[in-house]
C-alpha positions as CSV (number, residue, x, y, z in Angstrom):
1,X,4.4,-8.0,2.1
2,X,7.6,-7.1,3.4
3,X,6.1,-4.1,4.3
4,X,4.7,-6.1,7.3
5,X,6.5,-9.0,7.4
6,X,9.1,-7.6,9.5
7,X,6.6,-7.3,12.3
8,X,5.9,-11.3,12.9
9,X,8.3,-12.8,15.0
10,X,7.1,-16.1,13.9
11,X,6.4,-18.3,10.7
12,X,3.2,-17.1,9.5
13,X,2.3,-21.7,9.1
14,X,3.0,-22.0,13.0
15,X,-0.3,-21.4,14.1
16,X,-2.8,-22.8,16.6
17,X,-5.5,-24.7,15.1
18,X,-7.7,-22.0,15.9
19,X,-6.3,-19.5,13.5
20,X,-6.5,-21.8,10.8
21,X,-10.3,-22.4,11.4
22,X,-11.0,-18.9,10.9
23,X,-8.5,-18.8,8.0
24,X,-10.6,-21.7,6.2
25,X,-13.9,-19.8,6.9
26,X,-12.7,-16.9,5.4
27,X,-11.6,-18.4,2.2
28,X,-15.1,-19.9,2.0
29,X,-16.7,-16.3,3.0
30,X,-14.6,-14.3,0.1
31,X,-15.9,-17.0,-2.2
32,X,-19.3,-16.0,-2.2
33,X,-19.3,-13.5,-4.7
34,X,-17.2,-14.5,-7.4
35,X,-19.0,-18.4,-6.8
36,X,-21.7,-17.0,-8.8
37,X,-20.7,-15.6,-11.7
38,X,-20.1,-18.5,-13.7
39,X,-23.6,-19.4,-13.2
40,X,-25.5,-15.9,-13.8
41,X,-26.2,-17.4,-17.5
42,X,-27.5,-20.8,-16.4
43,X,-29.6,-19.4,-13.5
44,X,-31.2,-16.8,-16.3
45,X,-31.9,-19.6,-18.7
46,X,-32.8,-22.3,-16.2
47,X,-35.2,-19.9,-14.3
48,X,-36.3,-18.0,-17.1
49,X,-35.1,-14.7,-15.7
50,X,-33.7,-11.8,-17.9
51,X,-30.2,-10.3,-17.4
52,X,-31.3,-7.4,-15.2
53,X,-33.2,-10.0,-12.8
54,X,-30.3,-12.3,-12.4
55,X,-28.0,-9.4,-12.0
56,X,-30.1,-8.8,-8.7
57,X,-28.4,-11.9,-6.9
58,X,-25.5,-9.2,-6.6
59,X,-27.6,-6.7,-6.0
60,X,-29.7,-7.9,-2.8
61,X,-26.1,-9.5,-1.5
62,X,-24.5,-6.6,-1.7
63,X,-27.1,-4.0,-0.7
64,X,-27.9,-6.0,2.5
65,X,-23.9,-6.1,3.1
66,X,-23.4,-2.5,2.8
67,X,-26.5,-1.7,5.2
68,X,-25.3,-4.4,7.7
69,X,-21.7,-2.8,7.8
70,X,-23.0,0.0,9.1
71,X,-24.2,-2.4,12.5
72,X,-21.6,-5.0,13.0
73,X,-19.6,-3.3,14.8
74,X,-22.5,-2.2,17.4
75,X,-23.6,-5.9,17.4
76,X,-19.6,-7.6,18.2
77,X,-19.3,-4.8,20.9
78,X,-21.9,-6.4,22.9
79,X,-22.0,-10.2,22.0
80,X,-18.4,-10.8,21.5
81,X,-16.2,-12.2,18.7
82,X,-16.7,-15.8,18.6
83,X,-21.2,-15.1,18.7
84,X,-20.3,-13.0,16.0
85,X,-18.7,-15.0,14.0
86,X,-21.1,-18.2,14.3
87,X,-24.4,-15.8,13.7
88,X,-22.1,-15.0,10.5
89,X,-21.8,-18.5,9.6
90,X,-24.9,-19.6,10.5
91,X,-26.7,-17.4,8.3
92,X,-24.4,-18.0,5.4
93,X,-25.1,-21.9,5.8
94,X,-29.1,-20.8,6.0
95,X,-29.0,-18.9,3.1
96,X,-26.8,-20.7,0.8
97,X,-28.5,-23.7,1.3
98,X,-31.9,-22.1,0.9
99,X,-30.6,-20.7,-2.6
100,X,-29.7,-24.0,-3.3
101,X,-33.0,-25.7,-3.2
102,X,-34.9,-22.6,-4.7
103,X,-37.3,-22.9,-7.2
104,X,-37.7,-19.1,-8.8
105,X,-34.7,-16.4,-9.6
106,X,-37.1,-13.9,-7.1
107,X,-36.7,-16.9,-4.2
108,X,-32.8,-16.6,-4.8
109,X,-32.5,-13.2,-5.2
110,X,-34.1,-12.9,-1.4
111,X,-32.0,-15.3,-0.1
112,X,-29.0,-13.9,-1.2
113,X,-30.0,-10.9,0.8
114,X,-30.0,-13.0,4.0
115,X,-26.9,-14.5,2.7
116,X,-25.6,-10.9,3.1
117,X,-26.5,-10.2,6.4
118,X,-24.1,-13.2,7.3
119,X,-21.3,-12.1,5.1
120,X,-21.2,-9.1,6.7
121,X,-21.2,-10.0,10.4
122,X,-18.5,-12.9,9.8
123,X,-16.3,-10.5,7.4
124,X,-16.6,-7.3,10.0
125,X,-15.0,-9.8,12.8
126,X,-12.5,-12.3,11.2
127,X,-9.6,-10.1,10.8
128,X,-10.1,-9.2,15.0
129,X,-11.1,-12.8,15.6
130,X,-7.6,-14.0,13.7
131,X,-4.9,-11.6,15.0
132,X,-6.3,-12.4,18.8
133,X,-5.9,-16.2,17.9
134,X,-2.5,-16.1,16.7
135,X,0.9,-16.7,17.5
136,X,4.2,-15.2,16.5
137,X,2.8,-11.7,16.5
138,X,-0.2,-9.7,14.9
139,X,2.1,-9.5,11.6
140,X,2.4,-13.2,10.8
141,X,-1.6,-13.5,11.4
142,X,-2.4,-10.2,9.1
143,X,-0.3,-11.5,6.5
144,X,-2.4,-15.4,6.8
145,X,-5.7,-13.4,6.5
146,X,-4.4,-11.8,2.9
147,X,-3.5,-15.1,2.2
148,X,-6.8,-16.4,2.9
149,X,-9.2,-13.9,1.4
150,X,-6.9,-13.3,-1.5
151,X,-7.6,-17.4,-2.4
152,X,-10.9,-16.6,-1.8
153,X,-11.2,-14.1,-4.1
154,X,-9.2,-16.4,-6.8
155,X,-11.0,-19.3,-6.3
156,X,-14.7,-18.3,-5.9
157,X,-15.3,-18.2,-9.9
158,X,-13.4,-21.2,-10.6
159,X,-15.1,-23.2,-7.8
160,X,-18.4,-21.6,-8.8
161,X,-17.6,-22.9,-12.2
162,X,-16.5,-26.8,-11.6
163,X,-19.8,-27.1,-9.6
164,X,-21.9,-25.4,-11.9
165,X,-21.0,-27.1,-15.0
166,X,-23.1,-29.9,-12.8
167,X,-26.1,-27.7,-11.9
168,X,-26.6,-24.3,-10.9
169,X,-27.5,-25.4,-7.4
170,X,-24.1,-27.1,-6.9
171,X,-22.1,-23.7,-6.3
172,X,-24.6,-23.0,-3.3
173,X,-24.5,-26.4,-2.3
174,X,-20.9,-26.7,-1.7
175,X,-20.8,-22.7,0.4
176,X,-23.5,-24.4,2.5
177,X,-21.2,-27.6,3.2
178,X,-17.9,-25.9,3.6
179,X,-19.4,-23.3,5.9
180,X,-20.9,-25.5,7.8
181,X,-17.6,-27.4,8.4
182,X,-16.1,-23.5,9.3
183,X,-18.9,-23.2,12.1
184,X,-17.9,-26.3,13.6
185,X,-14.8,-25.9,13.2
186,X,-14.7,-22.3,14.9
187,X,-17.1,-23.9,17.4
188,X,-14.7,-26.2,18.7
189,X,-11.3,-24.9,18.4
190,X,-12.1,-20.9,19.5
191,X,-11.5,-20.0,23.0
192,X,-12.2,-16.7,23.3
193,X,-10.7,-14.0,26.7
194,X,-13.7,-13.8,29.2
195,X,-13.4,-10.0,28.2
196,X,-16.4,-7.7,28.5
197,X,-16.0,-5.5,24.9
198,X,-16.0,-1.7,24.9
199,X,-19.3,-1.0,23.2
200,X,-20.4,0.7,20.0
201,X,-22.5,3.4,19.4
202,X,-25.1,2.4,17.0
203,X,-24.3,5.8,15.8
204,X,-20.9,5.7,15.2
205,X,-20.4,4.9,11.3
206,X,-22.8,7.4,10.2
207,X,-21.3,10.3,12.4
208,X,-17.8,9.0,10.7
209,X,-19.2,9.8,7.7
210,X,-19.6,13.2,8.6
211,X,-15.6,13.6,8.6
212,X,-14.8,15.3,5.6
213,X,-11.8,13.2,4.6
214,X,-13.6,10.1,5.0
215,X,-16.7,11.3,3.3
216,X,-15.0,12.3,0.2
217,X,-13.3,8.9,0.5
218,X,-16.6,7.0,0.5
219,X,-18.3,9.0,-2.3
220,X,-15.1,8.1,-4.4
221,X,-15.2,4.3,-3.3
222,X,-18.9,4.2,-4.5
223,X,-18.2,5.4,-7.6
224,X,-15.2,3.2,-8.1
225,X,-17.0,0.2,-7.3
226,X,-20.0,0.6,-9.7
227,X,-17.0,-0.1,-11.9
228,X,-15.5,-3.0,-10.1
229,X,-18.9,-4.7,-10.5
230,X,-19.5,-3.8,-13.7
231,X,-16.3,-5.5,-14.6
232,X,-17.2,-8.5,-12.5
233,X,-20.8,-9.2,-12.5
234,X,-21.7,-7.9,-16.0
235,X,-18.7,-9.5,-18.2
236,X,-20.1,-13.1,-18.1
237,X,-23.3,-12.3,-20.4
238,X,-21.4,-10.7,-23.5
239,X,-18.5,-13.2,-23.0
240,X,-20.9,-16.2,-23.9
241,X,-18.7,-19.0,-22.1
242,X,-19.9,-22.1,-20.3
243,X,-19.9,-21.8,-16.4
244,X,-15.9,-23.3,-16.7
245,X,-14.7,-21.2,-19.1
246,X,-16.3,-18.5,-17.2
247,X,-14.8,-19.9,-13.7
248,X,-11.3,-20.1,-15.1
249,X,-11.7,-16.2,-16.6
250,X,-12.7,-14.6,-13.3
251,X,-10.0,-17.0,-11.5
252,X,-7.6,-15.1,-13.3
253,X,-9.0,-11.8,-12.4
254,X,-9.6,-12.9,-9.3
255,X,-5.2,-14.0,-9.0
256,X,-4.2,-10.7,-10.3
257,X,-6.0,-8.8,-8.0
258,X,-4.4,-10.6,-5.0
259,X,-1.1,-10.4,-6.5
260,X,-1.0,-6.6,-7.0
261,X,-2.7,-5.7,-3.8
262,X,0.0,-7.4,-2.2
263,X,3.1,-6.9,-3.9
264,X,2.7,-4.1,-6.3
265,X,0.3,-1.5,-4.6
266,X,3.3,-1.1,-1.3
267,X,6.0,0.2,-3.9
268,X,3.6,2.3,-6.2
269,X,2.3,4.0,-2.7
270,X,5.6,4.7,-1.6
271,X,7.1,6.2,-5.0
272,X,3.8,8.5,-5.5
273,X,1.7,8.5,-2.6
274,X,-1.8,7.0,-2.0
275,X,-3.7,9.9,-3.7
276,X,-1.7,10.2,-6.8
277,X,-1.7,6.3,-7.1
278,X,-5.4,6.0,-6.7
279,X,-5.5,8.4,-9.5
280,X,-3.3,6.5,-12.2
281,X,-5.0,3.8,-11.4
282,X,-8.6,5.2,-12.0
283,X,-7.5,6.4,-15.5
284,X,-5.8,3.1,-16.8
285,X,-8.4,1.3,-15.6
286,X,-11.2,3.6,-17.5
287,X,-8.7,2.7,-20.4
288,X,-8.9,-0.5,-19.9
289,X,-13.3,-0.6,-19.7
290,X,-13.1,1.5,-22.8
291,X,-11.0,-0.9,-24.4
292,X,-13.3,-3.8,-23.0
293,X,-16.7,-1.7,-24.4
294,X,-14.7,-1.4,-28.1
295,X,-13.4,-5.6,-27.6
296,X,-16.6,-7.0,-26.5
297,X,-17.4,-9.1,-29.6
298,X,-14.4,-10.4,-29.2
299,X,-13.7,-13.1,-26.5
300,X,-10.3,-13.2,-26.4
301,X,-9.7,-9.3,-26.1
302,X,-12.6,-8.9,-23.8
303,X,-11.1,-12.0,-21.6
304,X,-7.4,-9.5,-21.8
305,X,-8.9,-6.7,-20.4
306,X,-10.9,-8.6,-17.3
307,X,-7.5,-10.1,-16.6
308,X,-5.5,-6.4,-17.2
309,X,-8.7,-4.9,-14.8
310,X,-7.7,-7.7,-12.1
311,X,-4.2,-6.3,-12.0
312,X,-5.5,-2.9,-11.5
313,X,-8.2,-3.3,-9.1
314,X,-5.9,-4.8,-6.9
315,X,-3.6,-1.6,-6.6
316,X,-6.8,0.3,-5.9
317,X,-8.4,-1.8,-3.2
318,X,-5.2,-1.4,-1.2
319,X,-4.5,2.2,-1.8
320,X,-8.0,2.8,-0.8
321,X,-8.3,0.8,2.6
322,X,-5.0,2.4,3.4
323,X,-6.7,5.9,2.6
324,X,-9.5,5.4,4.7
325,X,-7.5,3.8,7.9
326,X,-4.9,7.4,7.8
327,X,-8.0,9.5,7.0
328,X,-9.7,10.0,10.3
329,X,-8.4,9.3,13.7
330,X,-11.7,7.2,14.6
331,X,-11.3,3.5,16.2
332,X,-10.3,1.4,12.9
333,X,-13.3,-0.7,13.2
334,X,-15.9,2.1,12.7
335,X,-14.1,4.3,10.1
336,X,-13.7,1.2,7.7
337,X,-17.2,-0.1,8.6
338,X,-18.6,3.0,7.5
339,X,-16.0,3.6,4.5
340,X,-17.0,-0.6,3.5
341,X,-21.3,0.4,3.5
342,X,-20.9,2.8,1.0
343,X,-18.7,1.4,-1.4
344,X,-21.1,-2.0,-1.3
345,X,-24.2,-0.1,-1.9
346,X,-22.5,1.7,-5.0
347,X,-21.5,-1.5,-5.7
348,X,-24.6,-2.9,-5.4
349,X,-26.8,-0.8,-8.0
350,X,-24.1,-1.6,-10.6
351,X,-25.2,-4.7,-12.4
352,X,-29.0,-4.7,-12.8
353,X,-27.6,-1.0,-14.1
354,X,-25.4,-2.6,-16.6
355,X,-27.6,-5.2,-18.0
356,X,-30.1,-2.6,-18.2
357,X,-28.0,-0.8,-20.4
358,X,-26.7,-3.5,-22.5
359,X,-30.0,-4.3,-23.6
360,X,-31.3,-1.0,-24.0
361,X,-28.2,0.3,-26.0
362,X,-25.5,-1.7,-26.8
363,X,-23.2,-3.9,-25.0
364,X,-20.4,-1.7,-25.3
365,X,-22.5,0.9,-23.4
366,X,-22.3,-0.7,-19.6
367,X,-18.0,-0.2,-19.7
368,X,-18.5,3.1,-20.9
369,X,-20.7,3.8,-18.0
370,X,-17.6,2.2,-15.4
371,X,-15.2,4.4,-17.3
372,X,-17.5,7.4,-16.8
373,X,-17.6,6.4,-12.8
374,X,-13.9,6.3,-12.2
375,X,-13.4,9.4,-14.1
376,X,-16.3,10.7,-11.4
377,X,-13.6,9.3,-8.8
378,X,-10.6,10.3,-10.1
379,X,-12.2,13.9,-10.3
380,X,-13.4,14.2,-6.5
381,X,-9.5,12.8,-5.7
382,X,-8.0,15.5,-7.9
383,X,-10.4,18.3,-6.3
384,X,-9.8,17.3,-2.6
385,X,-6.0,18.0,-2.3
386,X,-6.3,19.7,0.9
387,X,-8.7,17.7,2.4
388,X,-7.0,14.5,1.7
389,X,-3.5,15.5,2.2
390,X,-3.5,13.3,5.7
391,X,-3.3,10.1,3.8
392,X,-0.3,10.4,2.3
393,X,1.4,11.0,6.0
394,X,3.9,7.8,6.2
395,X,2.2,5.5,8.5
396,X,3.2,4.1,11.8
397,X,4.7,0.9,12.4
398,X,2.0,-1.8,12.1
399,X,-0.6,0.3,10.3
400,X,0.1,-1.2,6.7
401,X,-0.4,-4.3,7.6
402,X,-3.4,-3.4,9.6
403,X,-4.8,-1.5,6.4
404,X,-3.8,-4.4,3.5
405,X,-5.8,-7.0,5.5
406,X,-8.5,-4.4,5.6
407,X,-7.9,-4.1,2.1
408,X,-8.6,-8.0,1.3
409,X,-12.0,-8.0,3.1
410,X,-13.2,-4.8,1.5
411,X,-12.0,-6.2,-2.3
412,X,-14.6,-9.0,-1.7
């Protein structure tokens, strides 16, 4: 955190009310993924759904979020930051409530897709909004943004477990209520300048993926996210825990991820560079996933592997997103949205595939498949040293802070 704390000229806690409103909304928005983790077994049981069908709750959300990421910069550059934020929040409220009152797993899957549209619109503009509204310099605002998103990642499974103990519908009602409060707060408190945003072409993110360095990093992230979401979305089934126990397990995972993304990743990147850091973490994470596959029948061992995985994932998230920020001279919003789209789509394929592999073969196989995906990511980096040399240049002042802030959003 020290890498960017110095860029702040004031305390992160002395911020105007609009900043706190956006920060609160950011916590809730990024609770959205982990929130459903503890209730997956309950949904499968009560809605008479197979594990593969239940995992589609992740797939519909992530796939639509990823696809929409390709278009959010186009939308926000035309209707403005505040309207984009509010549109995203409104969609989350509507579709989270619709999930809560659904009577079939198919309906929940469909409404989670609508939720993904809202999350993409909100997440793509929250960083710009919080920096624009903050006092004390952008460094202080970015640290606050990191803290808010890290908290959302960690707390989501815990809240899902608490409310899921009452009913699987509880977490969905909770998100709808909290996001409605955030919508009212941002409507009342956020004042934007009467500036016309510079329009971003609809084709910009697609053309960005044609850049060799960014394209290679997107492929790396696609396979990495397969491993990420197999660990996150498949693990509740072999654990065999109740909602609260799953919530605590993934609270530990999220907390570990948040800590290393902010405190450990910058140290390793300074020592080894981004590409070597990523290759080392991918290989360690592959070993952790193989261990998870071996220990899948021992809940304590699997929990340990999940939390250790969180520690490694935090470093990977920061290093990957910093690499994307350095890979091209494109506007950061365009580069990030193009990369995030491919990454989310990779994550979307993983949960139902893992459930199918677990049912067709054994509960060990999904973890071995995740480890193999990480080997693919490692090989892409290993054979792209010349093209990706640019990602290991020293960042200009302030670039590291921005990259780490975008990382928090990508980590969801």
